C-alpha positions in Angstrom: -17.4 3.7 -15.3 -19.0 2.0 -12.3 -17.3 2.9 -9.0 -16.1 -0.1 -7.0 -17.2 -0.7 -3.4 -15.0 0.6 -0.6 -12.7 -1.8 1.2 -14.1 -3.2 4.5 -12.2 -5.1 7.1 -14.7 -7.9 6.9 -13.8 -8.7 3.3 -10.1 -9.3 4.0 -8.8 -12.8 4.2 -5.3 -14.4 4.1 -4.1 -15.6 0.7 -1.0 -16.2 -1.5 2.3 -17.6 -0.5 3.7 -14.2 0.5 1.1 -13.7 3.2 -0.9 -11.1 1.3 -4.5 -10.4 2.2 -7.2 -10.5 -0.5 -10.2 -8.2 -0.6 -13.3 -9.0 -2.7 -14.2 -5.3 -2.7 -10.9 -3.7 -3.3 -8.8 -2.8 -6.3 -5.5 -3.2 -4.4 -4.1 -6.0 -6.5 -3.4 -3.5 -9.3 -3.5 -6.0 -12.1 -6.5 -8.3 -12.3 -6.0 -11.6 -14.1 -8.5 -12.1 -16.9 -12.3 -12.3 -16.6 -13.6 -13.2 -13.2 -10.3 -12.5 -11.5 -11.9 -10.7 -8.6 -11.4 -7.2 -7.5 -7.9 -7.5 -6.3 -5.7 -8.0 -3.2 -4.3 -5.8 -0.6 -0.7 -6.7 0.3 -0.2 -7.3 4.1 3.1 -9.1 4.6 3.1 -11.3 7.7 6.3 -10.6 9.6 6.9 -14.2 10.6 6.9 -15.1 6.9 8.9 -12.2 5.5 12.1 -14.3 5.0 10.3 -16.8 2.8 11.1 -16.9 -0.9 8.2 -16.5 -3.3 6.5 -19.9 -3.8 6.4 -20.7 -7.5 3.6 -22.6 -9.1 4.6 -26.2 -9.8 2.3 -26.7 -12.8 1.5 -24.4 -15.6 -1.8 -22.5 -15.7 -3.5 -21.0 -18.6 -2.2 -17.7 -19.9 -4.1 -14.7 -18.4 -2.9 -11.1 -18.9 -2.9 -8.6 -16.1 -5.7 -6.1 -16.6 -6.0 -2.4 -15.5 -8.7 -2.1 -12.7 -10.6 1.1 -12.4 -10.2 3.4 -9.4 -12.8 2.9 -6.7 -14.6 6.1 -7.7 -15.5 8.0 -10.9 -12.6 9.9 -12.5 -14.1 13.3 -11.5 -15.0 12.3 -8.0 -11.9 13.8 -6.4 -12.5 17.3 -7.9 -11.6 20.1 -7.1 -8.7 18.6 -5.2 -7.5 16.2 -7.9 -9.0 16.8 -11.4 -10.5 14.4 -13.8 -7.8 15.5 -16.3 -5.1 14.3 -13.8 -6.9 10.9 -13.4 -7.3 10.5 -17.1 -3.6 10.9 -17.6 -2.3 9.4 -14.4 -4.6 6.3 -14.3 -5.6 6.1 -17.9 -2.2 6.6 -19.5 0.6 6.1 -17.0 -0.9 3.2 -15.0 -2.2 1.6 -18.2 1.3 1.7 -19.7 2.7 -0.1 -16.7 0.1 -2.9 -17.2 0.6 -3.1 -20.9 4.4 -3.1 -20.6 4.5 -5.8 -17.9 2.2 -8.0 -20.1 4.7 -7.7 -23.0 7.6 -8.4 -20.7 6.2 -11.6 -19.2 4.8 -13.0 -22.5 6.1 -16.5 -23.0 7.9 -16.7 -19.6 7.1 -18.5 -16.4 6.0 -15.2 -14.8 2.8 -15.5 -16.9 1.6 -17.9 -14.2 2.4 -15.6 -11.2 0.2 -13.2 -9.3 1.2 -9.6 -9.3 2.6 -9.9 -5.8 4.7 -12.8 -6.8 6.1 -10.9 -9.7 6.9 -7.9 -7.4 8.7 -10.0 -4.8 10.6 -12.2 -7.3 11.6 -9.3 -9.6 12.9 -7.2 -6.7 15.6 -9.9 -6.5 16.9 -9.1 -3.0 17.6 -5.5 -3.9 19.0 -6.1 -7.4 15.8 -5.6 -9.5 15.2 -7.4 -12.7 13.7 -5.5 -15.7 10.2 -6.7 -14.6 10.3 -4.8 -11.3 9.6 -1.2 -12.4 6.4 -2.1 -14.1 5.2 -4.6 -11.6 6.0 -2.3 -8.6 4.3 0.7 -10.2 1.1 -1.3 -10.9 1.0 -2.4 -7.3 1.8 1.0 -5.9 -0.7 2.9 -8.1 -3.6 0.7 -7.2 -2.8 1.0 -3.5 -2.6 4.7 -4.0 -6.1 4.9 -5.7 -7.6 3.0 -2.7 -5.8 5.4 -0.3 -8.1 8.3 -1.5 -11.8 8.9 -1.5 -14.2 11.8 -2.2 -14.7 14.0 0.9 -11.7 12.4 2.5 -8.9 13.8 4.7 -9.1 15.1 8.2 -8.0 12.9 11.1 -8.5 9.1 11.6 -10.3 7.7 14.6 -10.2 4.8 17.0 -7.3 2.3 17.1 -5.5 4.0 14.2 -5.4 7.4 15.8 -4.3 5.9 19.1 -1.4 4.1 17.5 -0.4 7.3 15.6 -0.5 9.3 18.8 1.6 6.7 20.6 4.2 6.2 17.9 4.5 9.8 16.6 3.4 11.8 19.6 0.5 13.4 17.9 -1.4 13.3 14.6 0.1 16.7 13.7 3.6 15.3 14.1 2.7 12.3 11.9 1.5 14.8 9.2 4.8 16.7 9.6 6.9 13.5 9.1 4.7 12.2 6.3 5.0 15.4 4.3 8.7 15.6 5.1 9.1 12.2 3.6 7.3 13.3 0.4 9.2 16.6 0.2 12.6 15.1 0.6 12.1 12.2 -1.8 14.4 13.5 -4.5 12.9 13.1 -8.0 10.2 10.4 -8.2 8.9 8.1 -5.5 6.4 7.6 -2.7 5.7 8.4 1.0 4.3 5.6 3.2 2.8 4.9 6.6 3.8 1.4 7.4 3.9 -1.2 10.2 7.6 -2.1 10.8 9.0 -5.5 11.5 9.7 -4.4 15.1 6.0 -5.2 15.7 7.1 -8.8 16.3 9.0 -7.8 19.5 6.1 -5.6 20.5 3.6 -8.5 20.1 5.9 -11.0 21.9 6.2 -8.7 25.0 2.5 -7.9 25.0 1.6 -11.5 25.1 3.5 -11.9 28.4 1.0 -9.6 30.0 3.6 -7.0 30.9 2.6 -3.4 31.1 6.1 -2.1 30.7 7.0 -0.2 27.5 8.0 -2.6 24.8 11.7 -2.3 23.9 13.8 -3.6 21.0 17.1 -5.4 21.3 18.9 -2.1 21.6 16.8 -1.0 24.5 14.7 1.6 22.5 11.0 1.6 22.8 9.6 -0.4 19.9 7.1 1.3 17.7 4.8 -0.4 15.3 4.1 2.5 13.0 6.6 4.5 10.9 6.9 6.8 8.0 9.2 5.7 5.1 9.9 6.9 1.6 10.8 4.9 -1.4 12.3 5.9 -4.8 10.8 5.2 -8.2 8.8 1.9 -8.2 10.0 0.5 -4.9 7.3 -0.7 -2.5 8.0 -1.3 1.2 6.5 -4.8 1.0 9.9 -5.9 -0.4 11.5 -4.9 2.9 8.9 -6.8 5.0 7.0 -3.7 6.0 3.2 -3.6 6.0 1.9 -0.6 4.0 -1.1 1.2 5.4 -1.1 4.4 3.4 0.8 5.9 0.4 1.1 9.2 -1.3 2.5 9.3 -4.9 5.1 12.1 -5.3 6.0 11.4 -8.9 5.3 14.7 -10.8 2.6 13.1 -12.9 0.6 12.6 -9.8 0.1 16.4 -9.2 1.7 18.5 -12.0 -1.5 19.2 -14.0 -3.2 20.5 -10.9 -0.4 22.0 -8.8 2.5 22.4 -11.3 5.8 22.3 -9.2 4.0 23.0 -5.9 4.5 19.6 -4.3 4.0 20.9 -0.8 0.6 22.3 -1.7 -0.4 18.9 -3.3 0.7 17.1 -0.1 -1.4 19.4 2.1 -4.4 18.7 0.0 -3.8 15.0 0.0 -3.8 14.8 3.8 -6.5 17.4 4.4 -9.0 16.5 1.6 -8.2 13.1 0.0 -6.9 10.4 2.4 -9.3 7.5 2.8 -8.8 6.8 6.5 -11.5 4.1 6.3 -9.3 2.1 4.0 -6.2 2.7 6.2 -8.2 1.5 9.2 -9.3 -1.6 7.4 -5.7 -2.3 6.4 -4.6 -1.9 10.1 -7.4 -4.2 11.3 -6.4 -6.8 8.7 -2.7 -6.6 9.8 -3.6 -6.8 13.5 -5.8 -9.8 12.8 -3.1 -11.5 10.6 -0.4 -11.2 13.4 -2.9 -12.4 16.0 -2.5 -9.2 18.1 -4.7 -10.3 21.0 -3.0 -8.6 24.0 -3.2 -5.0 22.9 -6.0 -2.9 24.4 -7.5 0.3 23.1 -9.9 2.7 24.6 -13.1 3.5 22.8 
């Protein structure tokens, strides 16, 4: 299996009615549409558009099934931290089943014409998910997860990302503590995420005035752009208007073959050995570009 190229900030461009960013070198769409569908899209929800409904296509387009894209590395590339056996089951069976089941569900319906992102947002149904949501959400979450890892990953991020983490969490170590706590306290199945929160709008607005004062929200609290959240089952934070930067899968099938019931050990390895900070930085750059964040300054 040929490994796909790593995501780069330069390849990201605005697309789709929901404000998602597409990447010609990423697998982040999670379900490619037929031959020549491209490598996928990374969801970056623009905060100023978060209240819009999904725009539906006015005319029918030819039937094209979602396809299962490969991870952006060989299945044994994450060893010894995540085994080929785990990838063969997790990607090759679980992820494939979500794709196959969604294709069966949408056969003969108007959703055949939708992008994956449109199916996710429409099927979330304002917090009352329809039967399509679990499979669509899991397809999106899993492809975002594969792109969140790389061989010889882990460690600490650099540049703007590290500065924002230090600002909003106090330190990188504190971010790690909160991220792992989110994963550990997600009862049953779910996900831990690093996201940009909607409060970024207030932060941008005040920064554009040229003020050096700490940015505060309507309640007088200092507004922070980065946050750790957790979601159950197939829920993705894009349905809340958050902008995902990183995710960690804490469903048991993500780690049980390698770590059995030792979820904390898996989470330590994920952060120390597997995180693809280059991809996270590219997502951050794309988000900052999307919201036209021109007034923030960072030291080199």
